[in-house]
C-alpha positions as CSV (number, residue, x, y, z in Angstrom):
1,M,51.7,-140.9,3.9
2,Q,51.1,-144.1,1.9
3,L,52.5,-147.2,3.4
4,F,53.5,-150.4,1.7
5,F,54.3,-153.8,3.4
6,N,57.1,-156.2,2.6
7,P,57.9,-158.5,5.5
8,A,61.1,-159.7,3.8
9,I,63.0,-156.4,4.1
10,S,65.8,-156.0,6.6
11,E,68.1,-153.1,7.5
12,K,70.9,-154.9,5.6
13,D,69.1,-154.9,2.3
14,S,69.9,-152.5,-0.5
15,L,67.5,-153.8,-3.2
16,V,64.1,-155.3,-2.6
17,T,61.7,-157.0,-5.0
18,F,57.9,-157.0,-4.3
19,P,55.8,-160.1,-5.0
20,R,53.6,-160.1,-8.1
21,D,50.3,-159.0,-6.4
22,E,51.9,-156.0,-4.6
23,S,53.9,-155.1,-7.7
24,K,50.8,-155.0,-9.8
25,H,49.1,-152.8,-7.2
26,I,52.0,-150.4,-7.0
27,I,52.5,-150.0,-10.8
28,K,49.1,-150.7,-12.4
29,V,46.7,-149.5,-9.8
30,L,48.6,-146.7,-8.1
31,R,50.5,-145.8,-11.3
32,K,53.9,-145.5,-9.7
33,N,56.9,-145.0,-12.0
34,E,60.7,-145.3,-11.8
35,G,62.1,-142.6,-9.5
36,D,59.0,-142.5,-7.3
37,I,59.7,-142.8,-3.6
38,L,57.8,-145.4,-1.5
39,N,57.4,-145.7,2.3
40,I,57.7,-149.4,3.3
41,T,57.5,-151.3,6.6
42,N,58.5,-154.9,7.3
43,G,56.0,-155.1,10.1
44,K,58.8,-155.3,12.7
45,G,59.0,-151.6,13.6
46,L,61.1,-150.4,10.7
47,L,60.1,-147.7,8.2
48,F,62.1,-147.7,4.9
49,Q,62.2,-145.0,2.2
50,A,62.9,-146.6,-1.2
51,E,63.1,-145.5,-4.8
52,I,61.5,-147.5,-7.6
53,I,64.3,-148.6,-10.1
54,S,62.2,-151.1,-12.0
55,A,58.5,-150.3,-12.6
56,D,57.6,-153.9,-13.6
57,P,54.0,-154.8,-12.6
58,K,55.2,-158.4,-12.3
59,Q,58.3,-157.7,-10.3
60,C,58.7,-154.2,-8.9
61,V,62.2,-153.5,-7.7
62,V,63.2,-150.7,-5.3
63,K,66.4,-149.3,-3.9
64,I,66.6,-148.6,-0.2
65,L,67.5,-145.0,0.6
66,S,67.1,-144.9,4.3
67,F,65.3,-146.4,7.3
68,E,64.2,-145.5,10.8
69,E,62.9,-147.5,13.7
70,Q,59.6,-146.8,15.5
71,P,59.8,-147.3,19.3
72,A,58.0,-150.4,20.5
73,P,54.7,-149.8,22.3
74,P,55.1,-149.5,26.1
75,Y,52.8,-152.4,26.7
76,Y,52.1,-155.9,25.3
77,L,48.4,-156.8,24.6
78,H,47.4,-160.4,23.7
79,M,43.8,-160.7,22.7
80,I,42.4,-164.2,22.9
81,V,39.0,-164.0,21.2
82,A,36.5,-166.6,20.1
83,P,35.6,-166.5,16.4
84,T,32.1,-165.1,15.8
85,K,29.4,-166.9,13.9
86,M,29.5,-164.2,11.2
87,N,33.0,-164.1,9.9
88,D,32.8,-160.4,8.9
89,R,32.3,-159.4,12.6
90,Y,35.6,-161.1,13.6
91,E,37.4,-159.4,10.7
92,W,36.0,-156.1,11.9
93,F,37.5,-156.8,15.3
94,L,40.9,-157.6,13.6
95,E,40.8,-154.4,11.6
96,K,40.0,-152.2,14.6
97,A,42.4,-153.9,17.0
98,M,45.1,-153.3,14.4
99,E,44.2,-149.6,14.2
100,I,44.1,-149.2,18.0
101,G,47.1,-151.3,18.8
102,V,47.6,-155.0,19.6
103,Q,50.7,-157.2,19.7
104,E,49.2,-160.7,19.6
105,I,45.9,-162.3,18.6
106,T,44.7,-165.9,19.2
107,P,41.3,-167.3,18.1
108,V,40.0,-169.6,20.8
109,I,37.4,-172.3,20.2
110,C,35.0,-172.7,23.2
111,D,32.1,-174.9,24.2
112,H,29.6,-172.5,22.8
113,S,31.5,-171.6,19.6
114,E,29.4,-171.8,16.5
115,R,32.4,-171.2,14.3
116,K,35.2,-173.7,14.8
117,V,37.1,-173.2,11.4
118,V,38.8,-170.0,10.5
119,K,40.6,-168.7,7.4
120,M,44.0,-167.6,8.7
121,E,45.1,-166.3,5.3
122,R,42.1,-164.0,5.2
123,Y,42.8,-162.8,8.7
124,E,46.4,-161.9,7.7
125,R,45.1,-159.9,4.7
126,V,42.7,-158.0,6.9
127,L,45.5,-157.2,9.4
128,T,47.9,-156.2,6.6
129,S,45.4,-153.8,5.1
130,A,44.6,-152.3,8.5
131,M,48.3,-151.9,9.3
132,K,48.9,-150.0,6.1
133,Q,45.8,-147.8,6.5
134,S,46.6,-146.9,10.1
135,L,50.4,-146.4,9.5
136,H,51.4,-148.9,12.2
137,L,54.9,-150.4,11.7
138,N,54.4,-153.5,13.9
139,F,52.4,-156.5,12.6
140,P,50.9,-158.5,15.4
141,K,51.6,-162.1,16.0
142,L,48.6,-164.1,14.7
143,N,48.4,-167.5,16.3
144,E,46.6,-170.6,15.0
145,P,43.3,-171.3,16.7
146,V,43.5,-173.1,20.0
147,T,40.8,-174.9,22.0
148,F,39.9,-173.5,25.4
149,G,41.2,-176.6,27.1
150,D,44.6,-176.4,25.3
151,L,44.8,-172.6,26.2
152,M,44.3,-173.4,29.9
153,A,47.1,-176.0,29.6
154,Q,49.6,-173.4,28.3
155,E,51.9,-171.3,30.4
156,T,50.7,-167.7,29.9
157,E,53.0,-164.8,30.8
158,G,51.6,-161.6,32.3
159,A,48.2,-160.6,33.7
160,K,45.5,-163.2,32.8
161,L,42.0,-161.6,32.5
162,I,38.7,-163.1,31.4
163,A,35.6,-161.1,30.5
164,H,32.4,-163.2,31.0
165,C,28.8,-162.5,31.6
166,E,28.0,-164.6,34.6
167,E,27.0,-162.7,37.8
168,M,29.8,-162.6,40.3
169,T,30.3,-160.6,43.5
170,E,33.7,-159.3,42.4
171,K,34.3,-158.4,38.8
172,P,36.3,-155.1,38.6
173,Y,36.3,-152.8,35.6
174,L,39.3,-153.5,33.3
175,Q,40.5,-149.9,33.5
176,K,40.8,-150.2,37.3
177,I,43.2,-153.1,37.3
178,V,45.4,-152.7,34.1
179,Q,48.7,-151.1,34.8
180,P,50.7,-149.0,32.4
181,G,53.5,-150.9,30.7
182,Q,52.0,-154.3,31.7
183,R,51.9,-157.5,29.6
184,V,48.1,-158.3,29.4
185,N,46.2,-161.3,28.1
186,I,42.4,-160.8,27.7
187,L,40.1,-163.6,27.0
188,I,36.8,-162.9,25.2
189,G,34.2,-165.6,24.7
190,P,31.8,-166.5,21.8
191,E,28.1,-165.6,21.3
192,G,26.5,-167.4,24.3
193,D,29.5,-166.6,26.5
194,F,31.8,-169.2,28.1
195,S,30.3,-172.2,29.6
196,S,30.1,-172.5,33.4
197,E,32.7,-175.2,33.2
198,E,35.1,-173.0,31.2
199,I,34.7,-170.1,33.7
200,E,35.5,-172.5,36.6
201,Q,38.5,-173.9,34.8
202,A,39.8,-170.4,34.1
203,M,39.4,-169.4,37.7
204,I,41.4,-172.5,38.8
205,K,44.1,-171.5,36.4
206,N,44.2,-168.0,38.0
207,W,42.5,-166.1,35.2
208,K,40.9,-163.0,36.9
209,P,37.3,-162.0,35.9
210,I,36.8,-158.5,34.7
211,S,34.0,-156.2,33.6
212,L,34.0,-154.1,30.4
213,G,31.1,-152.0,31.5
214,D,27.5,-152.2,32.4
215,S,26.2,-153.0,28.9
216,R,26.0,-156.5,27.4
217,L,28.4,-156.5,24.5
218,R,28.8,-158.6,21.4
219,T,32.0,-160.6,21.2
220,E,33.7,-158.3,18.7
221,T,32.5,-155.1,20.5
222,A,33.8,-156.5,23.8
223,A,37.2,-157.2,22.2
224,I,37.5,-153.7,20.8
225,V,36.5,-152.1,24.1
226,A,39.2,-154.1,25.8
227,C,41.8,-153.1,23.2
228,H,40.9,-149.4,23.5
229,T,40.8,-149.5,27.3
230,V,44.4,-150.9,27.5
231,A,45.6,-148.4,25.0
232,L,44.1,-145.5,26.9
233,V,45.6,-146.6,30.2
234,N,49.0,-146.7,28.6
235,Q,48.6,-143.3,26.9
236,Q,47.9,-141.7,30.3
237,C,51.2,-143.0,31.8
């Protein structure tokens, strides 16, 4: 199945117009014609079937034929991940997290962060492409970057877990403590890890340290391991 994305569609619509870039892609690149059927999601769990009634590469118009709703995932995963020095590595994380399943993403700027400015529009495009490729119908909430201090000042609902590299007597494996159906927030630091002050601050705010395994992982790899672990725990329920 080929999936298209239009966040403006609702179940009340009968006709929908695609923006110029997507219209050009549908008509010029994919060579779709009037009468062809498209599968479209609005990123909110709905899958629409629609017929092209105007094959205009500047303004493609479709008629909604039917729609169905995909059940929401049984869990809620919020990944809070420091931007990587090389931007393509963070984009790789976004792509794979979208494929595996994630409901919310927040870039966090830490003491050791080498990248403090991110391109949110680029991140949204990466997530959109990955959503269409993986046939997911729910677009994750992508938050603006937040500093570590501001994150600690926020009220955070659900389990609060931090993966860091400092030696501790008690740092259980993630798969041992995540519960099926749980709302989970997982905090992953930058290259160079969190500072000792940040780890101490997180512990004061009741963030629980976790281990993602015995290997030392890159930021983006650790984030993907966390996503996959939570997904597997919920598939086993």
